[in-house]
C-alpha positions in Angstrom: 200.3 110.6 132.9 199.0 109.9 136.4 196.7 112.9 136.2 195.2 111.8 132.9 194.7 108.2 134.2 192.9 109.6 137.3 190.8 112.0 135.2 189.7 109.2 132.8 189.0 106.8 135.8 186.9 109.6 137.4 184.9 110.1 134.2 184.3 106.4 133.9 183.2 106.1 137.5 180.7 109.0 137.0 179.4 107.4 133.8 178.9 104.0 135.4 177.0 105.6 138.4 174.8 107.6 136.0 173.9 104.5 134.0 173.2 102.5 137.2 170.9 105.1 138.6 168.9 105.8 135.3 168.7 102.5 133.5 169.8 100.0 136.1 172.2 97.1 135.6 170.0 94.2 136.5 167.7 92.5 133.9 163.9 92.8 134.5 162.3 89.6 135.7 159.4 89.1 133.1 158.0 86.1 134.9 157.4 88.0 138.1 155.5 90.7 136.1 153.4 88.1 134.4 152.5 86.4 137.6 151.5 89.7 139.2 149.4 90.6 136.2 147.7 87.2 136.3 146.9 87.5 140.0 145.5 91.0 139.5 143.3 89.9 136.6 142.0 86.8 138.4 141.1 88.5 141.7 137.5 89.9 141.8 137.2 93.7 141.8 135.5 95.7 144.5 135.4 93.1 147.2 136.5 95.7 149.7 134.3 97.3 152.3 134.0 100.9 151.3 132.7 104.2 152.6 131.9 107.4 150.7 133.3 110.7 151.9 133.5 114.3 150.7 137.0 115.8 150.7 137.5 118.8 153.0 140.3 121.3 152.7 143.6 119.9 153.9 142.6 116.3 153.8 144.5 113.6 152.1 143.7 110.0 151.2 145.6 108.7 154.3 144.0 111.2 156.7 140.5 110.5 155.4 140.9 106.7 155.9 142.6 107.1 159.3 139.8 109.4 160.5 137.1 106.9 159.4 138.7 103.9 161.0 139.9 105.8 164.1 143.3 104.2 164.2 146.6 104.2 162.2 146.5 102.8 158.7 146.7 98.9 159.0 147.9 98.4 155.4 150.8 99.8 153.3 150.4 103.1 151.5 150.9 101.3 148.2 147.9 99.0 149.0 145.8 101.9 150.0 146.6 103.7 146.7 145.8 100.6 144.6 142.5 100.0 146.5 141.5 103.7 146.1 142.3 103.6 142.3 140.3 100.4 141.9 137.3 102.0 143.6 137.7 105.2 141.7 138.9 104.3 138.2 140.9 107.0 136.4 141.3 109.0 139.6 144.8 109.6 141.1 144.8 109.9 144.9 147.1 113.0 144.7 144.5 114.8 142.5 141.4 114.5 144.7 139.3 117.7 144.6 138.0 119.6 147.6 134.2 119.2 147.8 134.1 116.1 145.6 132.9 112.8 146.9 134.9 109.5 146.4 134.7 105.9 147.5 137.4 105.0 150.1 138.5 101.5 151.3 137.3 100.8 154.8 139.9 98.8 156.8 138.1 98.9 160.1 137.5 95.2 160.1 
């Protein structure tokens, strides 16, 4: 009887961990999403300083921006990705092509 109880308890524990990791247990805060959307829509687009660069072999979004400003990245990677995507609509930073030219945010100031 003790073994059956431990087995059922173990299965329940594994199930609860699975649900927590996949779907989560906390409700989503809809007001926070609405506020973020409103702020994004109200802010003017392309107010960033930019530079244009051709992608060389082995370069990434971060390395190109850091090489341009000659110092470590002064913003978070998430901000860099959002700025790059706003400057290059429909272009994912992980899919940049060697030899192609893109607009990059200039954080030197």
